[in-house]
DRENROLO-439432 format. One record per atom (N, C-alpha, C): x, y, z. Coordinates in steps of 0.1 Angstrom, whole numbers, plus 2048, in hexadecimal, padded with zeros to 3 digits. Layout:
N
XYZ...
This chain:
298
7FE73A6EC7F97486EF7FF7516E47F875B6DF7FD7656D480776E6DB8107736D281A77B6D88167876DC80978D6D78037996DD7FF7976EB7F878D6ED7F178A6FB7FC78670380877F70081277C70981978970E81B7937048207A07088197A771180B7A770E8027AF7188027A872580479C72680679473381179873A81C79873482979C73A82A7AA73E8247B27368227C073C81A7C17498107BB7498077BA75480F7B57608167A975E81F7A376982A7AE76F8317B476583A7BD7678347C87718287CF76D8227D977481F7D47828197C87838157C27928227C179982D7BC79383A7BA79B83F7C77A083F7D07988477DF79A8417E47A88347E47AA82F7E97B882C7F97B48267FE7BE82280D7BC8258127C982A81F7C782E8287D28248357D081E8397DB8168467DB81D8507E382085C7DD8258697E381A8747E48188797F08128867F081B8917EC81689D7E981D8A87E481F8B37EF8168BA7F38168C57FB8198C180A8258C580F8298C181D8318B481D8308AD8128388A08118428A080784089F7FB84A8A17F18508AE7F18488B97F584C8C67F284A8CC8008518D78048518DE80F8498E980D83C8E78148328F38138318FC81F83D8FB82683B90383483A91383084091882683D92782482D92B82182692081B81992381681091F82181491682A80B90F83580491883C80992484080192E8497F49338427F39328357E693682F7DB92C8337DD9208367D391783A7CD91A8477C59228477BE9248557B191F8557AC91C8627A091386479291A85C79292685B78592D85578A93684879593184179A93983879293782A78C92B82778492A81D78C92980E78592B80578B92C7F77989367F57969427FD7A094A7FA7AD9468017AC93F80C7B79398117BE92F8097B79278047BC91C7FA7C39217EF7BC92C7E97C39337DD7D19397E17D293F7ED7DD9447F17E893A7F57E49307F97EC9237FC7F291E7F07E991C7E57EF9157DA7F891F7D17F692B7D37FC9377CA80A9357C78139317D28209307D28269217D081E9197CB81F90A7CB82D9067C483090F7BA83B90B7B184990E7B88489167C285491C7C98589117D48519097D88548FF7E38608F77E086A8F77EB8758EE7E98728DF7EB87A8D67E88788C77EA87A8C47F98748BA7FD8788B48098818A980788F8AC80A8998A280489889480989389281689288581A88687D81287B88480F87087D80887687D7F987D8857F48828867E588C87A7E48948777ED89E86C7ED89785F7EB88B85D7F48848517F387D84F7E787785A7E187185A7D587C8567C988885A7C98908577C08958497C08978447CD8998347CF88E82C7C887F8317CB87482A7C487682B7B587A8377B087C8367A188882D79D89282D7A389E82379F89B8157A288F8137AA88B8057AC87F8007A687C80A79B87280779086380779686080E7A085480E7A684B81779B83D81479C83581C79583282879E83683479B83583F7A48278487A182084A7AC8148517AB81485C7B78128697B08118757B88038787BC7FD8777C67F18777CA7EE8827D47E688D7D07E789A7D67D88A07D87D68A77E27C88AC7E37C88BB7DC7D48BE7D67D28CA7CE7C78CB7C37BF8D47C17B68D47B87BB8D37A87B38CC7A27BA8C87947BD8D578B7B78E178E7BB8EC7867CA8F27897D08EC7917DF8ED7937E68E478D7E08DC7837E68D177D7F48D67767F38E176D7FF8E576780C8E976F8078F177A8118F57838188E778B80F8DE78E8158D279481E8CA78B81A8C977E8248C277482F8C977482F8D777283C8DE7728448DB77E83F8DB7898458DA79684D8CC7968458C379184A8B47928568B27888548B877D85D8B777286A8BF7788688CA77F8758D178487B8C878D8748C179587B8B87A08818AE79C87B8A479187E89778C88389877E8848A377888B8A576B88389F76188789E75488189874887C88B74A88088375487B87575586C87775A86988175F85A88176385188475784787B75583D87C74A82F87675182788075481C87A75A81387175280E86575680885A74F81385174A81D85274B82884874682F84275383B84675684184076283C84676E83685276E83085877982285977681985C78180B85F78080886978A8018737867FC87E78E7EC87C7927E987C79D7DA87B7A07D78877AA7CD8927A47C989D7AB7BA89C7AD7B88A67B87A98A87BC7A18AD7B07978A57AD78C8AA7A27878B87A67838BF79C77D8CC79D7718CB7A776F8D47AE7638D67B67628C97C276C8C27C376C8B67CD7708BD7DA7678B97E47698BF7F276C8B47FC76F8A87F677189D80177D8A080A77D89C81678A89E81F7958958197A189881D7AC8928167AC8828187A987E8237A986E82579E86981D79286D81B78986781478B86A8057918758017948777F37A186B7EE7AA86B7F87B58627F37B28527F57A98507FD7A58427FC79D8407EF79584A7EB78D8487DF7988467D37A08507D37AC8507C77B38437C87B583C7D47BD8317D47B68247CE7A98257D27A08197CD79F81B7BD79F8277B979D8277AB7AB8247A47B68287AA7C48257A67C48167A47C180D7AE7C27FF7AF7B87F97A47AD7FF7A37A27F97997A87F978C7B28037887B780477B7C47FC7797C87F47837D37EE7837D17DF77F7DB7D877B7D87C97797D57C27877CD7B87887CA7B27957D77AD79B7D87AE7A77E57AA7AF7EF7B57B17ED7C37AA7F57CD7AB7F67D17BB8017D77BF8027D97CE8097E67CF8027EE7D88097FA7DE8137F87E881F7FB7E782A7F57F082C8007FC82880C7F882B8178038218247FD81E82B80881783880681C84280E81F84E80B82685781381D86481481A86B82081287582181687E82E81388A82D81789183B80A8948447FF88C8417F488E84A7F18808517EF88185E7EE8748667E286D8627D787585F7CA86E85B7C986884D7D086D8447D48668387DD85A8397E685C8417EF8518427E884584A7DE84A8537D683E85A7CD83684F7C983F8457C083983D7C88318337D583382F7DB82C8277DF81E82B7DE81D8397E181083E7D780483A7CC80A8337C47FF82E7C97F98227D37FE81C7D87F980D7E77F680F7EE7FB8187FE7F98188058008258117FF82281980582C81A81482A81581B83681382883681E83083D82483B83783084083B82D85083D83185584A82C86384C83986D84B83587884784088384683C88D84F84489385A84289C8648438AA85C83F8B386483E8C286084C8C885B8578C185F8668C685C86A8BD84F8618B484A8648AE83E86B8A083F86D89D84C87589085086A88685186E87984F86686E85186386A85F85A86686485786387285E85387485F84B86A86583E86A87384086687D83786988B83886588C83785689284085089584084189C83483C8A48308438AB82383E8A381683E89881484688F80B84788880C83B88381883887A81A82C88281781F88E81B81E89781981389880781289980181C89B7F381C88E7ED8188837F181B8757EC8188757EE80887A7F88018787FB7F48827F07EE88E7EF7F28997E77EC8927D97ED88D7D57F98897C77F987E7C37ED8747CC7EC86B7CB7E38707CB7D48797D47D38807D47C48867C77C288E7C27CB8937B47CA88A7A97C787F7A97CE87579F7CC86D7A17BD86C7AD7BA8667B07AD86E7AB7A287C7AF7A28847AA79A88479A7978847937A28857867A287877F79C86A78579F85F78179A85F78478A86479078586579277886E78977087978777688377D77187D76F77087676A77A87075D77C86575C77085E76477085276576385976475686476B75486A76D74787175F74287875874C88074E74B87974174F87074075686A73375D87373176A86A72D77687072E78387672078488272178988B71678F88671679D88B7097A48897077B188F7137BA89C7167B58A37207BD89D72E7BC8967317B088D73E7B088373D7B987C7337B986F7317C38747337D187F72C7D588372F7E388973D7E588E7427DD8937507DF88775A7E087E7597D687275F7D686875D7E48697517E886374E7F686875580087575780187C75D80B87976C80C8797727FE8787817FD86878480185F77B7FD85377D7FF84F77D80E85677481585377482485A78082A86478582786A79282C86079D82A85A79F81E8527A981B8447A882183F79D82283279A82A83379C83883E79583D83F79684B8427A58518467AE8498487BC84D83A7C284F8307BC8498237C184A81B7B985481C7AC8558137A385F8197A186A8277A486C82C7A587A82C79788283478E87C83278088282577B88581C77D87B80C77A87D80B76A88181476287C81375287E81575088B81F7578938207558A18177598A88117658A48057698AE7F77618AC7F675A8A17EC75189D7ED7468AA7FA7408A97FB7348B57F973A8C27FC7458C47FB74B8D27EC74C8D57E47518CC7D57548CD7CE7468D07D373C8C77CD72F8C87CF7298D57DB72A8DB7DE7258E77D672C8F37D37398F07C973F8FA7BD7398FA7B87388ED7AA7328EB7A87248F07B371C8ED7B170C8F07BE70A8F77BE70E9047CB70A90D7CD6FC90F7C26F49107C36E69117C16DE9047C26E48FA7C16DD8EB7B46D98E87B36D58DC7A76CF8D57AA6C38CF7A06BA8CC7A16AD8C57996AF8B879F6AA8AE7996AB89F79B69D89C79069689679068889178B68788378068D88077968C87377C69686977A69485C77D69D8527766AB85576A6A98597616B585D7696BD86876F6B68727766BE87C7816C68777896C086F7946C68687906D285F7866D08587816DA85077E6E78577756E48627716F086A77B6F58717846EF8767906F487F79B6FD87779B6F986A7A270186079C70C85E78F70D85C78871B85878972386378771D87078772487D79572C87F7A072587C7AD72987D7B07358737AA7338677AC73E85D7A674C86479A74B86A79475687179F75D87B7A67558817AF75A88C7BA7628837BF75A8787C97608707C476F86D7B976F8657B577C8627B378586B7AE7818777AC78B8837B87918877C47888897D178D88E7D87978837D57938767DA79B86A7D47A986C7C67AA86F7BF7B68707C47BE87B7C77B88867CB7BE8917D97C68907E17BD8887EF7C28857EF7CC87B7E57CF8747E57DA86A7E07E78727E07E78807D97F28887CB7F38847C57E88837B67E68817B17EE8737B97EE86A7B77F585D7B57ED8507BB7E08507BC7D98437AF7D38417A77DA8387997D68347987C882F7A17C48287A17B68217A07AC82C7A87AE8367AA7A484179B7A28497977AD84B7897AC85377E7A784877F7A983B7757A383377779583378478F83278778283078177B83E78478184A77F77C85477177A85676778485075978384E75777484775E77383B75B76983275D75C83A76975A84076C74D84676374B85175C75685A75375486374674E85D74275285173774D84B73973F84774773B84074872F83D74772484A74D72985574C72286173D71E86573572986472672586772071D85E72471B85371F71384972370584B72E7018527326F58557326F186472B6F886C72D6F687B7266EA88171C6E78797146D987E71B6CD87E7236CA8717296BC8717356BA87873B6C487E7486C18867466BC89374F6B489974E6AF8A775B6B18B07616BE8AC76C6C28B376B6C18C27746BC8CA7746BC8D977D6C58DD7786CF8E57826D98EB7846D48FA7916D38FE7966CC90A7966DA915
């Protein structure tokens, strides 16, 4: 492998391992309570202009800022995703530089994503589109580790992609802040191990450590999914089944994977699109081999 290609691959692996953190701005990173009364149901464009007029005067929400700083220290790729119209770009850059200091440079360690001109999408639809575009521009395998917003409908949408964290009107997390910090530290530890193993070659000890870290990270999302699969299978087949042939084992394996994806979908609060897509695929694969098997259900 050429040195240039090796360098490119290592940079891509580092970007994948780092993970992505998404932060909303108005009402999340910054306290917009003084401006918020301008947002009336029938205010229209005049109300929006009045709302954004004093944007650079907003104080920071300290709890959210603390988590953002921890993400930065943990080498996350920081993405500020906001519904603010893009013509407030300069004011927003100034606001972020004021908050984070000279370390903030859009397009480098930080990324700012704003509402395009004349875009009228609702916030959940807009940010879903933004998130898909973000991931499309990342190396395959890149992961969003957390997304933070102050709107429940946006947080609900983010569950399709990652762990969604909500900020209440007083700027506090609705989840335990220490739990959020531990999530970040767990991922940072795993990312460091992955980058070290990639650079040095994995030993047996590395693999075992990575396995444990991966289990902890995944289990926080899947919520003991393996246990639930066993419970579901017991309900479906309380008296057991008999498998004898290769075709039996093949079909039963695909069927059980359907249950795995179904329980994962349920554990995501019915939001993880990949799981429901996988479920459809395994169902089609089951149909394709349904005739050869001779599984006996007792």
